[in-house]
C-alpha positions as CSV (number, residue, x, y, z in Angstrom):
1,M,53.5,-91.6,-27.5
2,R,52.6,-90.8,-23.9
3,N,54.4,-87.6,-23.9
4,I,53.2,-86.6,-27.4
5,F,49.5,-87.2,-26.1
6,L,50.2,-85.0,-23.0
7,V,51.5,-82.0,-25.1
8,M,48.7,-82.6,-27.6
9,R,46.1,-82.7,-24.9
10,R,47.3,-79.5,-23.2
11,E,47.6,-77.7,-26.7
12,F,44.0,-78.7,-27.6
13,L,42.5,-77.9,-24.3
14,T,44.3,-74.5,-24.0
15,Q,42.9,-73.4,-27.4
16,A,39.5,-75.1,-27.2
17,R,38.6,-73.5,-23.9
18,K,39.2,-70.1,-25.2
19,K,36.1,-68.0,-25.6
20,S,37.2,-66.8,-29.1
21,F,37.2,-70.5,-30.2
22,I,33.5,-71.1,-29.0
23,L,32.5,-67.9,-30.4
24,I,34.1,-68.4,-33.8
25,T,32.9,-72.1,-34.0
26,F,29.2,-71.3,-33.5
27,F,29.0,-67.8,-35.0
28,A,31.4,-68.1,-37.9
29,P,28.7,-69.4,-40.2
30,I,26.2,-66.7,-39.2
31,L,29.0,-64.1,-39.8
32,I,29.8,-65.6,-43.1
33,I,26.1,-65.3,-44.1
34,L,25.8,-61.8,-42.8
35,A,28.9,-60.8,-44.7
36,G,27.3,-62.2,-47.9
37,I,24.2,-60.1,-47.3
38,T,26.2,-57.2,-46.5
39,I,28.2,-57.4,-49.6
40,A,25.1,-57.8,-51.6
41,Y,23.5,-54.7,-49.8
42,M,26.7,-52.6,-50.5
43,L,26.7,-53.6,-54.1
44,R,23.1,-52.3,-54.4
45,I,23.4,-49.1,-52.3
46,N,26.6,-48.3,-54.4
47,E,24.2,-47.4,-57.2
48,N,24.1,-43.6,-57.0
49,E,21.2,-41.6,-58.5
50,S,22.2,-40.3,-61.9
51,H,20.6,-37.5,-64.0
52,I,21.2,-37.9,-67.7
53,A,20.2,-35.7,-70.5
54,I,19.4,-37.3,-73.8
55,V,19.4,-35.7,-77.1
56,D,18.1,-38.1,-79.7
57,S,18.1,-36.7,-83.3
58,T,16.4,-39.7,-84.7
59,N,13.4,-39.3,-82.2
60,K,13.4,-43.3,-82.2
61,F,15.1,-44.1,-78.9
62,Y,13.2,-41.7,-76.3
63,P,10.6,-44.5,-75.2
64,E,13.3,-46.9,-74.2
65,F,14.6,-44.6,-71.5
66,Q,12.1,-44.7,-68.6
67,S,13.1,-42.8,-65.4
68,N,13.2,-44.9,-62.0
69,N,14.4,-44.1,-58.4
70,K,18.1,-44.5,-59.4
71,N,18.4,-43.2,-63.1
72,I,16.5,-40.0,-64.1
73,Y,16.4,-39.2,-67.8
74,N,15.6,-35.8,-69.2
75,F,15.0,-35.1,-73.0
76,Y,16.2,-32.2,-75.1
77,T,16.2,-31.2,-78.5
78,E,19.3,-30.9,-80.9
79,N,19.4,-27.2,-80.6
80,E,20.2,-27.5,-76.9
81,L,23.0,-29.9,-77.5
82,R,25.8,-27.2,-77.6
83,A,24.6,-25.5,-74.4
84,L,24.2,-28.7,-72.6
85,K,27.9,-29.8,-73.6
86,D,29.2,-26.3,-72.5
87,T,27.6,-26.5,-69.1
88,L,27.9,-30.2,-68.3
89,A,31.4,-30.0,-66.7
90,E,30.2,-27.7,-64.0
91,S,26.7,-28.8,-63.8
92,K,25.2,-29.7,-60.5
93,S,21.9,-31.0,-62.0
94,L,23.2,-33.3,-64.8
95,D,25.7,-36.1,-64.6
96,A,25.9,-37.1,-68.2
97,L,24.6,-36.4,-71.7
98,L,23.8,-38.9,-74.3
99,Y,23.8,-37.9,-77.9
100,I,22.3,-40.0,-80.6
101,P,22.9,-38.3,-84.1
102,N,20.5,-38.6,-87.0
103,T,20.9,-41.3,-89.5
104,T,19.3,-41.8,-93.0
105,D,20.3,-45.5,-92.9
106,S,17.2,-47.7,-92.2
107,L,19.4,-50.4,-90.7
108,F,21.3,-47.9,-88.3
109,N,24.7,-49.1,-89.4
110,N,26.2,-45.7,-89.3
111,L,25.5,-45.3,-85.7
112,Q,27.9,-48.0,-84.5
113,N,30.6,-45.5,-83.6
114,Q,28.8,-42.3,-83.5
115,I,26.7,-42.3,-80.4
116,Q,28.4,-40.3,-77.7
117,L,28.2,-40.3,-74.0
118,Y,29.6,-37.1,-72.2
119,T,30.0,-37.2,-68.5
120,N,31.4,-35.2,-65.6
121,K,31.6,-38.2,-63.3
122,N,32.1,-41.9,-63.3
123,L,29.0,-43.8,-64.0
124,T,28.7,-47.3,-62.7
125,K,29.4,-50.2,-65.1
126,N,25.8,-51.5,-64.7
127,H,24.4,-48.2,-65.6
128,L,26.6,-48.0,-68.9
129,N,25.6,-51.6,-69.7
130,S,22.0,-50.7,-69.3
131,I,22.2,-47.7,-71.6
132,E,23.9,-49.7,-74.3
133,Q,21.4,-52.5,-74.0
134,K,18.5,-50.0,-74.4
135,I,20.1,-48.7,-77.6
136,N,20.8,-52.2,-79.1
137,K,17.3,-53.4,-78.4
138,K,15.9,-50.4,-80.2
139,I,18.1,-50.8,-83.2
140,E,17.5,-54.6,-83.4
141,E,13.6,-53.8,-83.3
142,K,14.0,-51.3,-86.2
143,R,16.0,-53.7,-88.2
144,R,13.5,-56.4,-87.7
145,H,10.7,-54.1,-88.7
146,F,12.7,-52.8,-91.9
147,L,13.7,-56.5,-92.9
148,G,10.1,-57.7,-92.4
149,V,11.1,-60.2,-89.6
150,K,8.5,-60.6,-86.7
151,Q,9.8,-61.1,-83.1
152,S,7.4,-64.1,-82.9
153,D,9.4,-65.8,-85.9
154,I,12.6,-65.1,-84.1
155,D,11.4,-66.8,-80.9
156,K,10.4,-69.7,-82.9
157,I,14.0,-69.8,-84.4
158,N,15.9,-69.1,-81.2
159,S,16.8,-72.4,-79.4
160,K,17.9,-72.8,-75.7
161,I,19.0,-76.3,-75.3
162,T,19.8,-77.8,-71.7
163,L,21.7,-81.0,-71.9
164,Q,20.4,-83.5,-69.5
165,I,23.6,-85.2,-68.2
166,T,23.6,-88.6,-66.8
167,N,26.9,-90.1,-65.5
168,L,26.5,-93.9,-66.2
169,K,29.4,-94.7,-63.9
170,E,27.7,-93.2,-60.9
171,G,24.2,-94.0,-62.3
172,K,22.8,-90.5,-61.6
173,S,22.0,-87.3,-63.2
174,D,24.8,-84.6,-63.3
175,N,23.3,-81.3,-64.0
176,D,24.5,-79.5,-60.9
177,N,27.8,-78.3,-62.1
178,F,27.3,-74.8,-60.8
179,I,26.5,-76.0,-57.3
180,K,29.6,-78.3,-57.5
181,E,31.9,-75.4,-58.6
182,I,30.8,-73.3,-55.7
183,L,31.1,-76.0,-53.1
184,S,34.4,-77.4,-54.4
185,L,36.1,-74.0,-54.5
186,S,34.6,-73.2,-51.1
187,L,36.0,-76.3,-49.4
188,M,39.4,-75.8,-51.4
189,Y,39.6,-72.2,-50.0
190,V,38.8,-73.5,-46.4
191,N,41.8,-75.9,-46.7
192,L,44.1,-73.0,-48.0
193,M,43.1,-70.6,-45.3
194,F,43.3,-73.0,-42.5
195,F,46.6,-74.4,-43.5
196,I,47.9,-70.8,-43.5
197,I,46.0,-69.8,-40.3
198,Y,46.6,-72.7,-38.1
199,G,50.1,-73.3,-39.5
200,T,51.1,-69.8,-38.5
201,R,49.5,-70.3,-35.2
202,V,51.9,-73.3,-34.6
203,M,54.9,-71.3,-35.8
204,R,54.0,-68.4,-33.5
205,S,53.3,-70.6,-30.6
206,I,56.8,-72.3,-31.1
207,M,58.6,-68.8,-31.4
208,E,56.8,-67.6,-28.3
209,E,58.1,-70.5,-26.1
210,K,61.4,-70.2,-27.7
211,N,61.8,-66.6,-27.1
212,N,60.5,-66.9,-23.6
213,R,63.2,-69.7,-22.9
214,V,60.2,-71.8,-21.6
215,V,61.1,-74.4,-24.2
216,E,64.4,-75.0,-22.4
217,I,62.4,-76.2,-19.4
218,I,59.9,-78.2,-21.4
219,I,62.6,-80.2,-23.3
220,S,64.1,-81.3,-20.2
221,S,61.0,-83.5,-19.9
222,V,60.1,-84.5,-23.4
223,K,62.1,-84.8,-26.5
224,P,62.0,-82.0,-29.1
225,F,60.2,-84.3,-31.7
226,E,57.6,-85.1,-29.0
227,L,56.9,-81.4,-28.4
228,M,56.7,-80.6,-32.0
229,M,54.4,-83.4,-32.7
230,G,52.2,-82.7,-29.7
231,K,51.8,-79.1,-30.8
232,I,50.9,-79.9,-34.3
233,L,48.4,-82.7,-33.4
234,G,46.8,-80.5,-30.8
235,T,46.2,-77.7,-33.2
236,T,44.9,-80.2,-35.9
237,L,42.3,-81.5,-33.5
238,V,41.2,-77.9,-32.7
239,A,40.6,-77.3,-36.5
240,L,38.9,-80.6,-37.1
241,T,36.6,-80.1,-34.1
242,Q,35.4,-76.8,-35.7
243,F,34.9,-78.5,-39.2
244,C,32.9,-81.4,-37.7
245,I,30.6,-78.9,-35.9
246,W,30.2,-76.9,-39.0
247,I,29.4,-80.1,-41.0
248,A,26.9,-81.1,-38.5
249,M,25.3,-77.6,-38.5
250,T,25.3,-77.6,-42.4
251,M,23.5,-81.0,-42.8
252,M,20.9,-79.9,-40.0
253,L,20.1,-76.9,-42.2
254,L,19.8,-78.9,-45.4
255,V,17.6,-81.4,-43.9
256,L,15.4,-78.5,-42.4
257,G,15.4,-77.0,-45.7
258,K,14.2,-80.2,-47.4
259,I,11.3,-80.4,-44.9
260,I,10.2,-76.8,-45.4
261,F,10.8,-76.5,-49.2
262,G,10.1,-80.1,-50.1
263,N,9.2,-81.5,-53.6
264,H,5.6,-80.4,-53.3
265,L,6.1,-77.1,-51.4
266,T,2.7,-77.2,-49.6
267,L,3.8,-77.4,-46.1
268,S,2.4,-74.7,-43.8
269,Y,3.1,-73.8,-40.2
270,K,0.1,-72.5,-38.3
271,Q,-0.8,-69.3,-39.9
272,Y,2.3,-68.9,-42.1
273,D,2.0,-70.4,-45.5
274,F,5.5,-70.5,-47.0
275,Q,3.9,-70.6,-50.6
276,N,2.5,-67.2,-50.1
277,L,5.7,-65.7,-48.7
278,I,7.8,-66.5,-51.7
279,N,6.8,-66.9,-55.3
280,Q,6.5,-70.2,-57.0
281,K,9.6,-69.8,-59.2
282,T,11.7,-69.0,-56.2
283,Q,10.3,-72.0,-54.3
284,I,11.2,-74.3,-57.4
285,Q,14.8,-72.9,-57.3
286,I,15.3,-73.5,-53.5
287,S,13.7,-76.8,-53.8
288,D,16.0,-77.8,-56.9
289,T,19.1,-76.4,-55.0
290,I,18.4,-78.3,-51.8
291,N,17.7,-81.6,-53.8
292,A,20.9,-81.1,-55.7
293,L,22.9,-80.8,-52.4
294,L,21.3,-83.7,-50.9
295,G,22.1,-85.7,-54.1
296,L,25.9,-85.4,-53.7
297,N,28.1,-88.2,-52.5
298,Y,28.7,-87.0,-49.0
299,P,30.5,-89.9,-47.5
300,L,33.2,-89.8,-50.3
301,I,33.3,-85.8,-50.1
302,I,33.6,-85.7,-46.2
303,F,36.3,-88.6,-46.2
304,I,38.4,-86.9,-48.7
305,F,38.1,-83.5,-47.2
306,L,38.9,-84.7,-43.7
307,F,41.7,-86.9,-44.8
308,F,43.4,-84.3,-47.0
309,F,42.8,-81.6,-44.4
310,F,44.4,-83.7,-41.6
311,A,47.2,-84.9,-43.8
312,G,47.7,-81.6,-45.5
313,Y,47.8,-79.7,-42.2
314,L,50.3,-82.3,-40.8
315,F,52.5,-81.7,-43.9
316,Y,52.3,-77.9,-43.9
317,S,52.3,-77.3,-40.2
318,S,55.5,-79.4,-39.8
319,F,57.0,-77.0,-42.3
320,F,55.8,-74.0,-40.3
321,A,56.9,-75.7,-37.0
322,A,60.4,-76.0,-38.6
323,I,60.4,-72.3,-39.6
324,G,59.3,-71.3,-36.0
325,S,62.2,-73.1,-34.5
326,A,64.7,-71.8,-36.8
327,V,64.0,-68.1,-36.5
328,D,63.7,-65.7,-33.4
329,N,61.1,-63.1,-34.7
330,D,58.5,-62.4,-37.2
331,T,60.8,-60.5,-39.6
332,E,63.0,-63.5,-40.1
333,T,60.1,-65.6,-41.2
334,Q,59.5,-63.6,-44.3
335,Q,62.5,-65.2,-46.1
336,F,61.0,-68.7,-45.5
337,T,57.2,-68.3,-45.8
338,P,57.2,-67.9,-49.6
339,I,58.4,-71.4,-49.9
340,I,55.1,-72.4,-48.2
341,V,52.7,-69.8,-49.7
342,V,53.7,-70.3,-53.3
343,P,52.9,-74.0,-53.7
344,L,49.5,-73.5,-51.8
345,L,48.6,-70.6,-54.1
346,L,49.7,-72.7,-57.2
347,G,47.4,-75.5,-56.0
348,A,44.4,-73.0,-55.2
349,Y,44.6,-71.4,-58.6
350,G,45.2,-74.7,-60.3
351,C,41.9,-75.8,-59.1
352,I,40.2,-73.5,-61.4
353,S,41.6,-75.5,-64.2
354,I,40.4,-78.7,-62.6
355,I,36.8,-77.5,-62.5
356,N,37.1,-76.9,-66.2
357,N,38.4,-80.5,-66.7
358,P,38.3,-82.7,-63.6
359,E,39.8,-85.6,-65.5
360,G,42.7,-83.7,-67.4
361,P,46.4,-84.0,-66.9
362,V,46.6,-80.8,-64.7
363,A,44.0,-82.3,-62.3
364,F,46.0,-85.6,-62.2
365,W,49.3,-84.1,-61.4
366,L,48.1,-81.6,-59.0
367,S,46.3,-84.4,-57.2
368,M,49.8,-86.4,-57.0
369,I,52.0,-83.7,-55.8
370,P,51.8,-83.4,-52.1
371,F,52.2,-79.6,-52.0
372,T,49.0,-79.2,-54.1
373,S,47.0,-82.5,-53.5
374,P,45.1,-81.2,-50.5
375,M,43.5,-78.6,-52.5
376,A,43.1,-80.6,-55.8
377,M,41.6,-83.7,-54.4
378,V,39.0,-81.8,-52.4
379,T,38.0,-80.0,-55.6
380,R,37.9,-83.3,-57.6
381,S,35.8,-85.1,-54.9
382,F,32.6,-83.5,-56.4
383,Y,33.2,-84.8,-59.8
384,G,34.3,-88.3,-59.2
385,I,37.8,-89.7,-58.8
386,P,39.2,-93.1,-60.2
387,S,39.7,-95.4,-57.3
388,W,43.3,-96.0,-58.3
389,Q,44.1,-92.3,-58.4
390,L,42.5,-91.8,-55.0
391,I,44.5,-94.6,-53.5
392,L,47.7,-93.5,-55.2
393,S,47.2,-89.9,-54.0
394,I,46.6,-90.9,-50.4
395,T,49.6,-93.2,-50.4
396,I,51.9,-90.4,-51.6
397,M,50.4,-87.9,-49.2
398,I,51.0,-90.4,-46.2
399,G,54.5,-91.0,-47.3
400,S,55.2,-87.2,-47.9
401,V,53.8,-86.5,-44.4
402,F,56.3,-88.7,-42.7
403,I,59.2,-87.4,-44.8
404,M,58.2,-83.7,-44.0
405,V,57.7,-84.6,-40.3
406,Y,61.2,-86.3,-40.3
407,I,63.0,-83.3,-41.9
408,A,61.0,-80.9,-39.8
409,S,62.0,-82.7,-36.6
410,K,65.7,-82.6,-37.5
411,I,65.4,-78.8,-38.1
412,Y,63.4,-78.5,-34.9
413,R,65.8,-80.5,-32.7
414,I,68.7,-78.1,-33.4
415,G,66.9,-74.7,-34.2
416,I,64.7,-74.7,-31.0
417,L,67.9,-74.0,-29.0
418,M,69.6,-71.5,-31.2
419,F,69.1,-67.9,-30.1
420,G,70.4,-64.5,-31.4
421,K,71.6,-65.6,-34.8
422,K,70.0,-65.2,-38.2
423,V,69.7,-68.6,-39.8
424,T,70.5,-69.1,-43.6
425,F,69.2,-71.8,-45.9
426,K,72.8,-73.3,-45.8
427,E,72.7,-73.8,-42.1
428,I,69.3,-75.5,-42.4
429,F,70.5,-77.9,-45.0
430,Q,73.4,-78.7,-42.6
431,W,70.9,-79.4,-39.8
432,I,69.1,-81.8,-42.1
433,K,72.2,-83.7,-43.0
434,Q,73.2,-84.3,-39.4
435,S,72.1,-87.5,-37.9
């Protein structure tokens, strides 16, 4: 244990003292937020200005098309239709031509497949949907008028029920499914990415020492198993340190948000009145979101996340360490990495099914299989887990970690000193069988 601790301590300090680690730890959340803002901005500026000619033979749809800074509509008569079609392909001033033919049907049924949109470029999906909505809106309005149905009567008929869900087992309201979906998938993907990123880091570290022949000197002082476990645990502590800092930063932001956007939303600082900076609807949405976040069972979520992150990382990093010891270069790793990546992806995409039914058979079995439970249990932690399933999953995961570490150590013990030969699956199985 002393040698494992020394190797772990060296691995942790080597990585934690790097400037890259400090920068990523404290600036990664900011970078993620900026990335989200950038993506939203990119989607917004991707809407190019479009000039569309409209020929409405019915003279009913013109009022629906109002020009704005992105979409400019020009209206023409049916006599100009042929000329517009002939010149549209080479036109520099027009991007599309919308033709609405005449109809004698008071319900506009024959327009279903007769309205044509001619273009000389690809219009955005949002713009196409907007045009369809404008036409559908006008047709619905005309049909209501012809049938003698008032909009006020339709508004009275329409029903928008929102179920008020109360979980009697947990004794609290359960109306925040969207927030749970976002958070559960986010933490699941965090586990997925860190298993791959930090597991690959362990594998590359072992390959580097192996290729430099440094490992031959190291194992003269420590056993191969001690070296492998020290590297795995050291890298695990680096990842856990980052997560603990990020969790603390998140909780601080939530508490600060609760103070600023509380239930009454009347707090002012000096001359800045937050009620005047954003509208009331937005304030209520922010307040509801923060209340929903603060209402989650954080002790259980954090415990499940940290345990399955730690156990799952030990499980998969042992696998990565075994691969790193058995190969000499990155090219040779390609035949082994699918064995790791495929179960991870299966667990990640299986979590989408878990969100749909957190208590279904898919959720249960993905929670019990050690290759997928680190992702599945983190996802289920937001929806409540029966105690016996949680205990069983933890027990299976602990046992699987010991088995995987044992198998990886047998591969590591022999593979770390193998040079200049491409290893096959058959040889690896023989190493495992050896005492």
